[in-house]
C-alpha positions in Angstrom: 201.2 8.1 60.7 199.4 10.4 57.8 198.7 9.0 54.0 200.5 11.4 50.9 198.2 11.4 48.2 200.3 10.6 45.7 201.1 7.3 43.7 199.5 4.2 44.4 202.7 3.0 45.1 203.4 5.7 47.9 199.8 5.3 49.4 200.3 1.5 49.4 204.1 1.6 51.2 202.0 4.0 53.6 199.4 1.8 54.5 201.6 -1.3 55.0 203.7 0.6 57.1 200.6 1.2 59.2 200.1 -2.9 59.4 203.4 -3.3 61.0 202.6 -0.1 63.2 199.2 -2.0 64.5 201.3 -5.0 65.3 204.0 -3.0 67.2 200.7 -1.5 69.3 199.5 -5.2 70.6 196.2 -4.6 67.7 196.0 -7.4 65.3 194.9 -5.8 61.7 193.5 -8.9 60.4 191.4 -10.9 63.4 189.4 -13.8 63.2 185.9 -13.1 63.4 183.3 -10.6 64.6 179.4 -10.8 65.3 177.2 -8.0 64.7 174.0 -7.3 66.4 171.9 -5.5 63.1 172.3 -4.7 59.6 173.1 -0.8 59.2 169.4 -1.0 57.7 168.0 -2.7 60.1 169.0 0.4 62.5 167.9 2.8 60.1 164.8 1.6 59.6 164.3 0.3 63.5 165.2 4.0 65.0 164.1 6.1 62.5 161.7 7.7 64.9 164.5 9.0 67.0 164.7 12.6 67.8 167.8 14.8 67.1 169.9 14.8 70.3 167.8 11.9 71.8 169.9 8.8 73.2 169.1 5.2 73.5 170.9 3.0 76.0 170.8 -0.3 73.8 174.3 -1.6 73.4 175.0 -2.9 69.4 177.4 -4.0 67.6 177.8 -3.5 63.8 180.8 -3.9 61.1 181.3 -2.7 57.3 183.8 -0.7 55.6 185.0 3.0 56.4 183.8 5.2 53.4 184.3 8.8 55.0 186.6 10.1 58.1 186.3 13.2 59.1 188.1 14.2 62.4 187.1 17.6 64.0 188.9 18.1 67.4 188.2 15.7 70.1 185.7 14.1 68.3 185.4 11.9 65.0 182.9 10.7 62.4 183.0 7.8 59.9 180.7 6.7 57.5 180.2 2.7 58.0 179.0 0.3 55.0 177.8 -2.9 54.9 176.2 -4.6 52.4 172.4 -3.0 53.7 173.8 0.0 53.9 175.5 3.5 55.7 175.9 4.2 59.3 177.3 6.9 61.0 179.9 6.1 63.9 180.3 9.1 66.5 183.8 8.8 68.3 184.3 11.1 71.2 188.5 11.1 72.4 187.7 11.4 76.3 185.4 7.8 75.9 188.3 6.5 73.7 191.5 7.8 75.4 194.6 5.8 73.4 191.9 4.2 70.9 191.0 7.6 69.4 194.7 8.5 68.1 195.3 5.1 66.6 191.9 6.1 64.6 193.2 9.2 64.0 196.5 7.9 62.9 196.0 4.1 61.6 192.6 4.0 60.2 192.3 4.4 56.6 189.1 4.9 53.8 188.5 1.4 52.9 189.9 -0.3 55.9 186.8 -2.7 57.6 185.6 -2.2 61.4 183.5 -3.5 63.7 182.2 -1.3 66.3 180.5 -0.9 69.7 178.1 1.3 71.2 174.8 2.8 72.1 172.7 5.0 69.7 171.9 8.4 69.0 170.6 10.7 66.7 172.8 14.1 66.2 171.9 17.1 66.4 171.5 17.6 62.3 169.7 14.6 62.6 172.0 11.6 61.5 171.2 8.4 63.2 174.9 7.2 64.7 176.5 4.9 67.1 177.9 6.2 70.0 180.8 4.0 70.0 182.7 2.5 73.3 184.9 0.0 71.5 186.0 -0.5 67.8 187.9 -3.1 66.2 190.2 -3.1 62.8 188.9 -6.6 61.0 190.9 -5.7 57.9 193.6 -3.1 57.0 193.2 -2.0 53.6 196.5 -1.5 51.6 194.5 -0.3 48.5 192.9 3.4 48.6 189.2 3.6 47.8 189.1 5.1 43.8 188.0 8.2 44.5 192.0 8.8 46.0 193.1 8.4 42.5 190.3 10.2 40.2 187.2 7.5 40.7 186.6 4.5 38.9 186.0 5.7 35.2 188.1 3.8 33.4 185.1 1.4 32.4 187.3 -2.0 31.5 188.9 -1.5 35.0 185.6 -1.1 36.4 184.6 -5.1 34.6 188.4 -6.4 35.2 188.2 -5.1 38.9 184.8 -5.6 39.6 185.2 -5.9 43.7 185.9 -2.4 43.4 183.2 -1.3 41.0 180.8 -3.3 44.3 182.4 -1.6 46.5 182.0 2.5 45.4 178.8 1.6 43.3 175.6 1.1 44.9 173.5 0.1 42.1 175.8 -2.2 40.5 175.5 -4.4 43.7 171.5 -3.5 43.3 171.8 -5.4 39.8 173.4 -8.3 40.9 171.1 -8.8 44.1 168.2 -8.5 41.4 169.9 -11.1 39.2 170.1 -13.0 42.1 166.6 -12.5 42.8 165.6 -13.3 39.2 167.2 -16.6 38.7 165.6 -17.6 42.2 162.3 -16.7 41.5 162.6 -18.7 37.7 164.0 -21.6 40.2 160.3 -21.5 42.3 158.5 -20.7 39.2 159.4 -24.0 37.2 160.0 -25.9 40.8 156.3 -24.8 41.4 155.0 -26.4 37.9 156.6 -29.9 38.3 160.2 -29.7 36.9 163.2 -31.1 38.4 166.3 -29.9 38.0 168.9 -32.0 37.0 172.6 -31.7 36.3 174.3 -32.6 32.8 178.0 -32.4 32.0 179.8 -29.1 31.2 182.7 -31.8 29.9 181.4 -33.6 26.8 183.4 -35.8 24.4 180.7 -34.0 21.4 179.9 -30.7 21.3 175.8 -30.2 20.4 172.8 -28.7 21.0 173.5 -25.5 19.3 175.9 -23.8 16.1 178.7 -22.5 17.9 182.8 -22.7 17.9 183.1 -24.8 21.1 186.2 -24.8 23.5 188.3 -27.7 23.2 190.3 -29.4 26.3 191.7 -32.6 26.9 191.7 -35.2 30.0 195.0 -36.3 30.4 194.4 -39.8 32.1 191.7 -40.7 29.7 193.6 -39.4 26.8 190.5 -37.9 25.5 190.2 -34.6 23.5 186.8 -32.9 25.3 184.2 -29.6 24.9 183.0 -27.6 27.0 179.5 -27.8 26.2 177.4 -24.8 23.7 174.0 -25.8 25.5 172.9 -28.2 28.1 169.4 -29.5 25.3 171.6 -33.0 24.1 171.3 -34.2 27.9 168.4 -33.1 29.0 166.5 -34.4 26.3 168.6 -38.4 27.7 166.6 -37.9 30.7 163.1 -37.1 28.6 164.3 -40.3 26.6 164.9 -41.9 30.3 161.6 -41.4 31.8 161.6 -37.5 33.6 158.6 -35.7 31.9 159.4 -32.2 33.0 163.1 -31.2 33.3 165.1 -28.3 33.2 169.0 -26.9 34.3 170.0 -23.2 34.6 173.9 -23.0 34.4 177.1 -22.0 32.4 177.4 -22.6 29.0 180.2 -22.1 27.1 181.1 -20.6 23.1 184.1 -19.7 21.2 183.1 -16.5 20.0 183.5 -12.8 19.6 182.7 -10.4 22.7 180.6 -7.5 22.5 177.7 -5.5 24.6 175.2 -8.7 23.9 178.0 -11.9 24.1 180.2 -13.0 26.5 182.0 -16.4 25.7 180.6 -18.2 29.2 177.5 -17.1 29.7 174.1 -18.6 31.4 171.0 -19.6 30.3 168.1 -22.0 31.4 166.8 -25.0 29.0 163.3 -26.5 29.8 162.3 -29.9 28.8 158.4 -31.2 29.0 157.2 -34.5 27.5 153.6 -34.5 25.7 154.0 -30.8 24.7 154.8 -28.4 22.0 155.9 -25.1 20.9 152.5 -23.4 21.5 153.1 -24.7 25.0 156.3 -23.6 25.8 155.3 -20.3 24.1 152.5 -20.2 26.8 155.4 -21.4 29.5 157.7 -18.7 28.4 155.2 -15.6 28.5 154.1 -16.8 32.0 157.3 -17.5 33.4 158.7 -14.3 32.3 155.8 -12.1 33.3 155.3 -14.0 37.0 159.2 -13.2 37.2 159.2 -9.8 36.6 156.3 -9.1 38.7 157.9 -10.8 42.0 161.0 -9.2 41.4 160.1 -5.7 40.0 156.4 -5.2 41.1 155.3 -4.0 37.7 154.8 -5.3 34.2 155.8 -2.0 32.5 159.6 -1.2 32.5 161.8 0.6 30.9 164.8 -0.1 29.0 167.6 2.4 28.0 164.4 5.3 27.8 162.4 3.2 25.5 158.9 1.6 27.5 158.4 -2.0 27.4 155.3 -3.2 28.5 155.4 -6.5 29.3 151.8 -7.3 29.8 150.4 -10.2 28.2 149.4 -11.7 25.4 152.7 -11.0 24.2 152.7 -10.6 19.9 153.0 -13.6 17.5 153.8 -13.4 14.1 155.5 -15.5 11.5 159.1 -14.8 10.4 157.7 -14.9 6.8 155.2 -12.3 7.8 156.9 -9.9 9.5 159.6 -10.1 6.9 157.3 -9.5 4.5 155.6 -6.5 6.7 159.2 -4.9 7.5 160.6 -5.2 4.3 157.8 -5.7 1.5 159.7 -9.2 0.5 157.3 -12.0 0.3 159.5 -15.5 1.1 156.6 -17.5 0.3 156.4 -16.8 -3.4 160.3 -17.2 -3.8 161.0 -20.7 -5.0 164.6 -20.9 -6.2 167.4 -19.8 -4.5 168.8 -16.9 -7.4 165.6 -14.7 -7.3 165.5 -15.4 -3.2 168.8 -13.7 -3.2 168.8 -11.2 -6.1 165.6 -9.3 -3.7 167.6 -9.5 -0.7 170.6 -7.9 -2.5 168.4 -5.3 -3.6 168.2 -4.7 -0.2 171.4 -4.1 0.7 171.5 -7.8 2.9 174.9 -8.9 3.4 177.0 -12.6 3.3 174.4 -14.0 1.3 177.1 -16.4 -0.6 176.9 -18.6 2.7 173.2 -18.7 2.5 172.2 -22.4 0.6 168.3 -22.0 0.3 165.2 -19.2 0.1 164.8 -20.2 3.9 167.9 -18.9 4.6 168.3 -15.6 2.8 165.0 -15.1 4.8 166.7 -15.2 8.0 169.7 -13.4 6.9 166.9 -10.5 5.9 165.4 -11.0 9.1 168.3 -10.7 11.5 169.4 -7.7 9.5 166.5 -5.8 8.9 164.0 -6.9 11.5 165.1 -8.0 15.0 166.1 -4.2 16.3 162.2 -3.2 15.3 161.0 -5.8 17.7 161.2 -3.5 20.9 157.8 -4.7 22.8 158.1 -8.9 23.9 157.3 -10.7 20.4 157.1 -14.0 19.4 158.5 -15.1 15.8 157.0 -18.6 14.7 158.2 -20.6 12.3 161.8 -21.2 11.0 163.2 -22.7 8.3 164.0 -26.8 8.4 167.3 -25.3 7.3 168.6 -23.6 10.4 166.8 -25.2 12.8 168.1 -29.2 12.8 166.6 -30.2 16.3 163.2 -28.9 15.6 160.0 -31.1 14.0 159.1 -30.1 10.6 155.6 -27.6 10.7 152.6 -29.6 10.6 151.4 -28.1 8.5 153.8 -25.9 6.3 156.5 -27.8 3.9 160.1 -26.6 4.5 159.4 -24.7 7.9 159.5 -26.0 11.7 158.1 -25.7 14.9 160.2 -23.0 16.2 159.8 -19.7 17.7 162.1 -17.3 19.2 161.1 -14.5 21.4 162.5 -10.8 21.1 162.5 -8.2 23.6 164.0 -4.9 22.4 165.4 -6.2 19.6 167.2 -8.6 21.0 166.5 -12.7 21.1 165.9 -13.6 24.9 163.9 -17.3 24.1 164.5 -19.6 21.4 161.9 -23.0 21.3 160.7 -26.2 19.6 158.7 -29.0 19.1 161.4 -31.4 19.3 162.8 -33.5 16.9 161.8 -37.4 18.0 162.3 -39.3 15.1 166.0 -41.1 15.0 166.4 -41.3 11.3 165.3 -37.7 10.2 167.7 -36.6 13.3 171.0 -38.1 12.1 170.1 -37.0 8.6 170.1 -33.4 10.0 173.0 -34.2 12.1 175.1 -35.4 9.2 174.1 -32.7 6.9 175.3 -30.5 10.1 178.9 -32.8 10.2 179.5 -32.3 6.4 179.5 -28.5 6.7 182.3 -28.9 9.8 183.9 -31.3 7.6 183.9 -28.3 4.8 185.4 -25.9 7.5 182.4 -23.9 9.4 183.8 -24.3 13.2 180.1 -23.5 14.1 178.3 -26.8 12.7 177.8 -29.9 15.1 178.8 -33.2 14.4 177.0 -36.5 14.9 176.6 -37.4 18.5 175.9 -40.8 18.0 174.8 -41.6 21.6 172.1 -38.9 21.8 170.9 -40.6 18.0 171.2 -43.8 20.0 168.6 -42.9 22.9 166.2 -41.7 20.3 165.9 -44.7 19.1 164.7 -46.1 22.4 161.5 -43.7 21.5 161.6 -39.9 22.9 158.1 -38.9 23.3 156.8 -35.8 22.2 158.0 -33.1 23.7 158.1 -29.3 24.0 161.9 -27.4 24.6 162.7 -24.1 25.6 165.9 -22.2 25.9 166.5 -18.9 27.7 169.7 -16.6 27.9 169.4 -15.3 31.6 171.9 -12.8 31.2 169.8 -10.8 28.9 167.0 -11.4 30.7 168.7 -9.9 33.6 169.9 -6.9 31.4 165.6 -6.4 30.3 165.0 -6.5 33.7 167.6 -3.9 35.7 167.9 -1.6 32.1 171.5 -2.8 31.5 173.1 -1.3 28.2 175.8 -4.3 28.3 175.9 -7.9 29.0 178.8 -7.4 31.2 176.5 -5.1 33.2 175.5 -8.2 34.9 178.3 -10.7 35.0 180.0 -10.5 37.9 183.7 -11.2 36.5 183.0 -11.0 32.4 186.0 -12.2 30.5 188.4 -9.3 29.6 191.6 -9.0 27.4 194.4 -8.7 29.9 196.1 -5.7 30.7 198.9 -5.2 28.7 
């Protein structure tokens, strides 16, 4: 039975016919299990010394997806790919008899096979399994992408990630690296005595960040709920309760726009340490990232989208006011009124200033629009305006500022940290100011989490906290241009 190279519907119909033909010939096209003796990479490494033409009388069993098939008279060659790599199957009509004919007519590219046999290296130098028997493990009804002009549609790559992974080894490597990064991060924190404790995804009050939440409803309790926009407030409750080093690596949900840097569902790690401040968190963040990069990549000299980045410590440390002045010439430490700050920013062409209600907010707008993109090498930007940092302690020596830093690499915020606000009365005042903004129509402003305030009233020790975007860290360490490249199944608009 041949496969017409026409439409996908015709190819699928032909393959469904082959499923029926398999069953008619007593072949189960979807059996239950298979046991391999080796991965393909193991065999390639173990028998790398085998000379062309040599054979080894060692029985092996392998499995994988058929990525290439050539039938040349009495011989057939299949490239079989498993997670570790590719190996060639060498099949002879004389040895397989009926099974050889079934291979010709019933096995297609994309099918998953198990094969048993011995090892040989062909005269052309290809390590191969000289097949004594094979088993069809899964009949694919859809063809591999190269049968329909390749997987060139970027949206289709994200929407059908399973196909993207199937045909693009580099994509598989990206997600393998992501797994290594998160494992290394957890090991780092575990070695330093941090406990990972899970906090609720469904919350009665969305807090810990300025972000529009997703709203849902619990039918039995008749209770409106939010998907969490941060893990911060519940992790701080744990610190109040007596845990001195806690973290959580988990999914966060924000009902916001989609871009190369933003996905409504993403992963962050938040770390809290009692009796520490933002300087301690800066040291931890620098050491964490460099340790993870060294463990996973084996180097601190990386390239991101053609730009060389040196992760070697110590990283640059600069205040927001200083870096804004260095890049724009505006000295916000001299501005005492909102009108003069706005006028100076407008002269630079800064947009959206109508929403700025203080010189500090104007400075932040200038920073975001004129400075962020220039911070290519790892840079800690310190000491933010209090108006944009409702959960951070006021600076111990700089009025109007808080003890906060953000880490920027390749022009992108990667981590955020505070000396955490522990005064419950001041925290209430700041959250009530946020709630007033929300009541005025700001959908990203948080409300007052009364239970969190109550927790603070029981006494929270001095605490340093840090949150880091895992997706952005993975983007950096895998040289990925878009956040969609490092999220296995990013959110996309449905196909029309």
